[in-house]
N, C-alpha and C positions, 0 to 999 in steps of 0.2 A: 322173194322174186320180183322183179319189175318189168313191166311191159310197155309203158308208156310214161309220159312226162308227169301226168297227174299221180301215177303210183310214186313217183320220185319225191314229189311234193309232200304227199300224205305220210310216207316214211320219214322225211326229213323234220315234220312238223310234229311227229310223234303221234299221230292219229292211227297208225297202225302197227302192230308190234313187229319188232325187228331184233334180230340176234344181238345187235348192239345199239347203244344209244348214238344217235346222231348229235352233233353239236351245230349250232347256227349262229353266226355272228350277230351281234345286238342290232347293227344297223339294217340288216335284212329281215329280223324277226317279224317285225309288224306286218309288213307288206307280204312276206312269203306265208306266214301262219295264216293271214285273212284270207289268201287266194286258196291255200290249201284246204281250209274249212268249206269253202265254197264249192271246190271239187269233191270233197267228201260227201257233201249234201246232194250232189248230183248235178250242179249246175256246170254247163260248159263254159270253156274260157273264150275270152274275146281275143282277137288277133293280136291286140297290144299286150294283153296279159301273157299270152302265150309267149311272144317275143322277148318280154321282160323275164319271164321265168326260165327261159332255155338260156338267157345270158347268164342270170343268177346262179343257175344250178351249176354252172361250170366250176364255181368256186368249191363246191363240195363233191366234185367227181371222184377223189380218191377215196372218200369214206365208202363210196357205192363199189368201187373197184376191188377195195380191201376185202369185201364180202364176195368177191367173184360174181357180182351181178354186171350184167351187160348194159352198163350205163349209156355207152355211146349209141347203142340201138334204141333204147328205151327213151332217152331225151327228145329223140327226133319223132317219137309216134304219139298220137293222141288218142285218148280213150273216146271222145266225143268230137264230132266236127265242130269247128269254131262257132261261136256264138255271134250272130250278127248285131251291130250295134248302131243306131240311127245317132249319128254324131252332128246332125243338123244344128246350126245356130242362127236364130232368127228373131227379129222383133217385128210383129206385124199387128194389124187391126182385125178384130173379129167380133162380130155382135156389139160395136161401138166400145170396145175395150182394147187395151194393149196386151198382146201376148208375147212374153219373152221366153223362148225355149232354147235349152241347152243340156247337154249331158253333164252329169254331176261334176262340179268343180267348186272346191272350197273357195278358191278366190272369188269367181263370179257369184256364188251364194253371199259372201261378205257384201259385194257391191250391190247385190238385190237388197240386203238388209239396210245398208246405207240409204239407198233411195227410199224405201219404206218410210225411214225415221225422217229423212229430208222432206218428203211430201206429205208427212203426217197422215198417211193414206191408211184409212180404216176399211176401205175397199178392196185392199189387195187380198188375192187368193192364191193359196197353193195347196193342191191336194198332196197327201203323202203318197211317195211312189211316183209321183208325176214329174216331168222336165219342164212343166209349163209353169210360169208366174204371171198372174193375171194382175193388171193394174187399171185403174179408171183412165178413161181417154181424157186428159186433161193436160194444159199447157205444162203444168209443173211436172207432171210425170214424164212428158216427152223430154223437157230440158234434162231433168236428172237422169234419165235412164240413158240417153244419148250422149250425155257427159261421161257415163261410165263405160258404154259399150260399143259406140261408134267407132273406135279404133280397136276393137278386138275381133275383127273378122267375122262380124255377124252380118247376115242378110237382113237388110233393113228397108221397109216399104218406103217408096219414094216419097209419098204423102208426108211421112214422118219426117224424113230428111229435110223436105221442105220448109215444114212447120220450124223444125229445129234452127234452120238458117234464120228464119224471120225472128224467133224467139231471142236468139243470141245478138241480132241487129239491134233489137229494142233495148237489151240489156247494156250494149255497147254505147246506145245513144238514147237515153230514156226520154231526155227532155224533147227529142224529135217526134215520139210515138206516144207517150203516155199522158193523160190529163193530169193536172195538179197545179203545183206552185213552185216557180222557179224565178231565181232574180227579182223577187217582188212582185211577181206578176202571175196571173191565172194563165196556164197554157194548156191548148188543146182541149178546152172545155166546149161543149156544145152550146151553139147561141141560144137555144131556147131555155138552158140551164142557168146561163148567167143572171138573168133578171131575178131568178128565184133565190139565187144566192145571195145577191145584192139586197132584196128584199129582207132577208134575214140578218146578214152581217154587215150590210153596208159596203164600202169600198175596201179593198184589200191597202192596209197601211201597216207601219210599225206598230200601231196601237191594236189593230184588230188581227194581226198575224197570228197570234195564238189561237185565236177562236177559228181561223181558218185551218189551222192544223188539226184542232180539236173535231172538226166536222169533216175529215177527209173520208172517213167510213160512210157517212150520211150521204155525201156526193159522189163517192165512187173515185177519189183521187187516187191514182196508182203510183203518183211520184210527188215527193215535197222535198224541197231542198233541207238540208240539215238546219235543225233549229237549235238555238241556244238559250238557256234560261234557268233560273234557279226557284222560281215559286212553285207551290203546289200546283197551280192552274197549269203551268207549262208542264210539269210531271204527268198530270192527267191528260193534257192534251197529246202528248207524246207516247201515250200507251200503244202497244203492240196490237191490241184487239179491241173489240168492243166493251169488255169487261175490265174492271180495276178494283183490286182489292185495297181497301183502306184499312189499316190496323189501328184500333182506338190507342194502342200504346204509343204510336208513333206519330199520329195526325189526330188533333182534337177536333170535335166535331164543328166547332167554330171555323177552323182552318178549312174544312171541307165546304162549309156553306159558303165561305168567302170565296173559294176556288170556283164554285159553282156559279156565283154571282159574277165573277171577273170573266167567265166562259159565257155568261148570258144563256144559261142552261134552262131555259123555260119554254114552254111548260114543263115542269118538273112533277113527277109522281114519287112520293114518298112511301115506301113499303114498310110499315112498322111491325115489329114482333110483340104480340100481346104481353108476353112477359115483361118487358120495359117499355111498353108503350106511352105510358105517361111521363117517365122520365125523358124520353127522347123528344116527344111532342113539345114538352115544357122548354126544352133546351131550343128547338129549332123556333118555336113560336116567338121566344125572348129574342132570338138573333134577328128575324124579321119584323119585329113590332115596330120599329121606326123606319123600315124600308118599304114594306108591302102592306096595303091595307087589308084587314081580315076579310073584307069582302071578296078578295082576290084569292082566297084560301078556302079549301073544303076538306072536311074529315067526314070519310063515307062509311064508317063503322063506329060501333060502339062496344064497350065490354058488357058481358052479361050480369056482372054485379051492378046492381042498381045505386049502390053507394061508392062505386068505383070514382076514385079522384080523376081518371082520366075523361071519364063522361062530364064530370063538373068543369074541368079545364076547358074542353070543347064549348061547354056554354059560356063559361065566363070570358073566353077570348073570341067569342062570336064567330066560330069556324064552322058552324053549322050552315053552309051556304050551297046554293044551287050551282051546278057546274056548267059553264057556258065557255063560249071562246075567250072571254076575258079572263079566266081563271088561271092563275101562274102556277099554284100548287095543290095537288090532290094528294090526300093521305088515305090510303088503304092498308090492310092487314095482309100478313103473308099467307094466310089460310083460307081466302076466298076473295074471288074477283066479283065486284059488285056489277050487276046488270046495267046500270046507270051509266059505268064506265063504256061498256061494251056498245051500248046504243048510242051515246053522247057524240057529238063532232069533236069533242076535245080530244085531243091526242098528245101524248108526253113525246119530248124529244129525248129525256134522259130519265133514269129511275135512280133513286138511292134507296138502297135496300138494307136493312138492319139485320138481315139474315138470309144465307143463301139457299136455306131449305125452303122453297117457294112451293105453294100449291102449284099443280100443273097448269091450270088456267091462267093463275097470276104469271107464271114463267113464260108462258106462250105469249101472253099480252105484252111483256115487256121485250121480249126478245124481238118481237114482230114491229113494235113502234119505236124502240129506242136504239140509237147507236152509241149510247153510253150507258152502261150498267156498272153502278158503284156499289160495291159489297162491303158493308161496313161491319167487320169481324176480325178478330185476331186469325181464325183458322177457317178457310173456306171448305166448304163440303167437298168430298172425294169427287161427286159428279161435276160440281163446277170447276174444281181443280184440274181435272183430265180432260173435259170437254169443251171449256171455254178458254180461249187464249188470254192470259193474264199479263197485265203490263209491268208489273214489277216483281 
């Protein structure tokens, strides 16, 4: 016997015993079985669910009538009052974070996932069962969220709409708003920063262009005109983030040192792995032998083995020097940050690391001081690979 719409659904889905087996079309099976199970568990229908099931059940009217069940009466009755649903959709600012709220929608969920990926947002939050999706309040999040949802009948805070308009204007005409390089000139650079840049790099010319591109992270350039070039120095300069992975199988140490020389990447910190420190130091010292005076280089660690060839190499090449403002290259190890470096006025602009597994203090030091971190290894550590933007 059926008394209401929920009874009809439960019998049709086989959740309750009936005199005959009901048949249901494949196109209806998923949605009707799902809602039937919901009713069977005691959850009330929403207005939309009720209307949809009332419509779909008409297809199976004859199966109920053949059992002499009063389908026309039951299908218009409800076991429980309709469940109210908050279908509000909005994007607002709360506690300095962006809150995106909408009832469940596969299409909107896909859009949210695309925004998370596009913004590389590790601060994204979503509690299971919640209709709220939380993003950091950043320009990137505003742009990508409104790109996806501005046309989807969401209620959006006016401050976000205004910011979105400004962001799109900047993207439409970056040379009018962003600092950087365009048409062979520095654009939108603070007057106080110009002499600092020129002191390091000189005037912007065809010869120094690659060096200016290379320093865009150092000086906060937001826009640079497309650059062409085939050299390794150009490739490093055009990296997409602070770090660059140099695979020994593809780039020789001589090529890397040449590129760093062409980019004028001094002062330079070289972080050696103790397992191959002698071999690496020998190659670097040989390269710079006729370029830099030994007094401009300093090795700040020794190997424990008193007979180690590394220690003798430091002595023979006269690399045991004090670190001061004239020092061009400082060598340290991956496992320890010398106090001398921390307390010294000497600060590197770039780091060449022969292992991406750095001691946490060494890692913090190079991340804070260097806008170019070159990791010299075939396979970067998972931490560096997932948390550092790689250029290649």
